[in-house]
C-alpha positions in Angstrom: 0.0 0.0 0.0 1.3 3.4 -0.9 -0.1 5.9 1.7 -2.0 8.9 0.4 -2.4 10.8 3.7 -0.4 11.1 6.9 -1.5 12.1 10.4 1.2 14.4 11.7 1.9 15.5 15.3 3.0 19.1 15.5 4.8 21.0 18.3 1.8 23.2 19.0 -0.4 23.6 22.0 -3.3 21.9 20.2 -4.8 18.5 20.8 -4.7 15.7 18.2 -3.0 15.2 14.9 -3.3 17.0 11.5 -3.9 15.4 8.2 -1.5 16.1 5.3 -1.4 14.7 1.8 1.6 12.6 1.0 3.1 13.7 -2.4 3.6 10.8 -4.9 7.4 11.3 -4.9 7.5 10.8 -1.1 5.0 7.9 -0.8 7.5 5.1 -1.2 9.9 6.4 1.5 7.6 7.9 4.2 7.2 5.9 7.4 5.5 6.3 10.8 8.1 7.9 13.2 9.8 10.1 10.6 10.1 13.9 10.9 8.5 15.8 8.1 8.2 19.5 7.1 4.7 20.9 6.8 3.0 24.2 6.4 0.6 25.2 9.2 -1.5 28.3 9.4 -0.4 31.2 7.3 3.1 30.7 6.0 4.7 29.0 9.0 6.7 25.8 8.4 6.9 23.2 11.2 8.7 20.0 11.8 6.2 17.3 12.7 6.3 13.5 13.4 4.3 11.1 11.3 1.8 9.4 13.6 -0.1 7.3 11.1 -0.4 6.7 7.3 -3.7 5.9 5.6 -5.8 6.3 2.5 -8.9 8.0 4.1 -9.4 11.3 2.4 -10.8 14.1 4.6 -14.4 15.1 3.7 -14.5 18.5 5.3 -11.2 20.1 4.0 -8.5 19.8 1.4 -5.3 18.8 3.1 -2.0 20.5 2.4 0.9 18.4 1.1 3.9 17.4 3.1 6.9 19.5 2.0 9.7 17.1 2.6 10.9 14.1 4.8 13.8 14.9 7.1 14.9 11.4 7.9 16.1 8.3 6.0 14.7 6.0 8.8 12.1 6.6 11.6 13.6 8.4 14.6 10.8 7.2 16.9 9.6 3.6 17.4 5.8 3.1 17.0 5.5 2.2 20.7 6.9 5.6 21.8 4.5 7.5 19.4 1.5 5.7 20.9 
């Protein structure tokens, strides 16, 4: 399965994760536990952690794309992310 969407944890004082679209060129290398660059709000760019990968398209909004992956391998094990 090539994931289409990622749930990303951001370093913000907000609960939950945020849904981002995985660009086709990153879909073969993205994994849970990797750091990614994403836009949030206006023009701010944040480093987030991939919490989950899935193919469930959001119904209420159009997700922004992940800008880039910062790691070759996950930096956090799945157990620590949970």
